[in-house]
N, C-alpha and C positions, 0 to 999 in steps of 0.2 A: 493210856500210855502215849498214844500218838498225839493226843492233845497237849500233853506236857512237853513233848519234843518240839511241837510247833511253837509253843510259847517261848521255849528257850531259844529257838532259832530266830524268832522275831526280835527278842531282846538283844541277841547277839548282833543282828543287823543294825538295830538302832544304835547300839554302842559303837560299832565300826563307823557308821555315818557321823556320829557325834565327834569321834576322834579325828576323822578326816576334816570336819569343819573347823576343829580347833587348830589343826596344823595349817589349814589354808589361810593365806594372807587376806586381809580385808579387801573388799572390792574397791578398786581405785576409780576415781572420777577423773575425767579428762580436764586438764587445766583450762580455766576460762581464757587466759591469755597465753599465746604461744611463746611469748618472751619469758615466761616463768620456767619453761623447760630448759634444763642444762645438759641433757644427755641426748646424743644423736639417735641412739636406738629407741629411746622413749618417744622422741619426736616422730620417728618413722612409724612406730606402733600406733600413735594417735592418728597419724595421717591415714594408715590402712583402715583404722576403725571408721573414720569419716567416709572413706571410699566405699566401705560395705554399706553404710547407711544410705549413701547416695544411690548405690545400685538397687537397694530394696525399694526406695521411693520412686526411682525411675521406672522400675518394673511395675509398680502400682499405678503410676500415672498414665500408663498405656491404655487403661480401661476407660473407654469413652462414656460408659454408663454411670460413672461416679457423680456426675452433675457438675455444673459450672463452678459452684462455690468450692467444692472439695478439690476440683482440679486446680483452681487458682491457689488454694492454700498449699497443696502439695508442691506446686511450682515455686511458691515463695520459700517453702522449707528447703527445697533442693538448691535454690540460689543462695540461701543463707549458708548451707553446708559447703557450697562451692567457694564462697568467700572465706569461710573458716579454713578450708583446705589450702587456699592460696596463702593464708597467714602461716600455716605450718610448713608449706613448701619453702617460703622465704626464710623461715627459722632454720630449716634443714640446711639450706645453702649457707646461712650464717655460721652454723656449727661445722661446716666443712663437708657436708653431704652432697649428693648429686642434685642437679637442677631438674626437677620433674616438670616444671612449667614450660620448659622448652619444647617438650614433645606432647603437650596437652592436645586432646581432640578438638577439632573445629566444630562450629555450629553449622547445621544444615537446615535447608527449608523443607517444604513438603515433598519436593521432587528429589531431594538428596544433594542439592547443590550447596556448596559452602558459601555462607553469607557472613557479612560483618556483624559482630555483636554490638547492639546499641549501648553506648557507654557515655552518657552525658558528663559524668564527673571526671573522666579521664584517669581514674585511679583504679587499678585492679580490673578483674574481669567484669564485663557488663552484664546486664540482666538477660537471662536466656529463657527459652521456652522449650519444653520437652513433651514428647508423646502427644496425647490428645489436647494438651494446652495450646498447641499450634493452630488448632482448628476452632478456638473460641472466638466469639464475636469481637471484632476490633483487633484481633491478633493476626488473623489470616491476611488482612490487608498489608501488614508489615512485611510479609514475605512475598507479596505479589509485586512483580516488577512493573513499573509504569511502561506503557506502550512507547516504543521508540518513534519519535517524530522524524519523518524523513524530510530533511532540509532540502528545499528546492534550490537547485543550482541557478546562479545568476548568469547573465550573458558573459560576464567577465570570467567566471569559472569555466564556462564552456570553451571560450576562445583561448584560455590560458594554456590548454593542453594541445592546441593545434600548432604544428610546426611544419617544416618543409616536408617531413615524411608523410604528413596527412595528404598533401597535394601530389605525392608520388615523385618528388624530385630526387629522392635517395633510393629509388627502387633498383637502380642499376649499379649501385656502389658495391654490393656483395657479389655481383656476377652471376647470381642464380637466374635472374630473369633473362639475362643475355643467353645463357646456355639453353634455356627452355625455348625462347622465341627464335633463336638462330636457325635451327632446322626447319621450323614452321615457316619462317620468312623466306628461306631459300626455296622451299617447296612451292609457296605461292608465287614467287617470282618466276620459277620454271614453268608453272602452269600458264601464267599470263603471257610469258614469252612464246610458249608453244602455240597458244591461241592466236597471238598476233602474227606469228610466222605462217600459220595456216591461212589466215585471212589474206595476207599479202601474197601468198602463193596462188590463191584463187583469183585475186585481182590481176596478177600477171598473166595467168592462163586465160582469163576472160579477155584481156586486151589482145592477146595473140590469136585467140580462136575466132572463128566466124560467128557473127551474131545470129545464131540459130535459136529456135525456141527452147531447145534443151539447155543451151549454155545460159541464155538469159534467165530461165527459171532457176538454174542452179545458183547463178550470181545473186538473184533476188533472195533465194533461200538463205544464203550465207550472209549477205550484207544487211538484209532487213530482218534478220532473226530477232525475235523478241519485241518487234515494233507493233504487233497486232494490238496489244493492249493499249498502246498510246493512241493508235488510230481510233479504236473504239471509244476511248475517253474523249477525244476531240469531237467525234460524232455525237456523243451524248450531250456535251456542252452546247453544241450547235442546236440540237433539238430543244434543249431547255431555253436557249435564247429566243428561238422562234415562238415557243409557247408563251413566253413572257411578253413578247411584242404583240401577239394575238390578243392576250388578255388586256393589255393597255389600250388597244384599238377598240375592243368591245366596251371598255370603261368610258371612252370618250364619245360614245354615241349620244345623240340628242335625247334628253329626257322629256317624255310626253306627259303633260299635266292633264289629268282627267277631272279636276275640280275647278270650277270657275273662280278666277282670282279678281279682286277689285282693281279698277284702274286708278289713275292718279286723282281724278276728280272725285271719285267715290271716297277715296282715303281722306282727301281734304275736307269733304263734307262731314265725315265721321269725326274727324278731329275737332271741327268747329262745333258740332253738336255736343261733344264732350265738354268743351270749354264753357258753352252756354249753361250746361247743367251744373257745372262747378260754381259759376257765378250766381245762378239762381239759388242754389243751396246755401250760398254764403250770405246773401242779402235778403232773401225772401223767406217767409215763414213756411212751415210745413203745410199748414191749412190752405194757404194760398196756392201752393204747388199742387195740392190734391184737387182744388177747384179748377185750376187751369188744365190739369190732366183730364178731368171729367168733361170739361167744355170741348177739348180737342177730340175726345172720343165721340161726343154727341155730334159734332160737326164733321166727323170723319177726316180730321186733319192728321196726316201721317208725320209731319215734321214737328 
């Protein structure tokens, strides 16, 4: 009995599904040309369909393990859908709908910075790269910025910015420097004046007082304060001068020769012998020279 009920239930389900298919409209295909669509709602529907397809393919292209060829094919398909979407957006504007292209997302590089889309044709959106396609060989270089070459400034550029302010001629125009330096200048003037008055007072007292040892030592201490270093410097220079003169005197001492030197006659004889040898070597054969040398050796002739 249960078996018959199951059969009846399954037949009923098939009948209900068949009736639903009969009532359902045939599946519509997206028009090949956006200009064929005359209804704004239909155009918006086809645009939404393209957006869903783009979303699925963009999610798929994020996988770096698909391989280079599959990634390039997916990227081409996405760009084709984007071009088709732009056609439908222009058609929507023509039918009186909103302009979706005005708020379209920008293209970014690997670091998330917005970059210009390469578009050699100048019509419509250019070719874009998505997901793992940005890391393909030959594509990564498109997103890398060339290193900025620091231009060396010329002498003209350096001096072009130099004016009177550079040399300090306008430092006192705002009055700030005068307010800062005024108290310091007055303080320095007061200190110098006080020191000068003290020295003058000591000099006047020294003239009036008796020239005792105590007075003279006090005057020396005041008048010649700070001159010890100058005296030491002069003494050092004097010592260096004396040492230099001593070294010069030692250098001018007579040099004693410990090797016998030839006199003028000996030098003249040696030059004459050299000239004789040159003439003999020029006009006499080598055999004759050897015989002459042997004869001199036998006769014990030194010349």
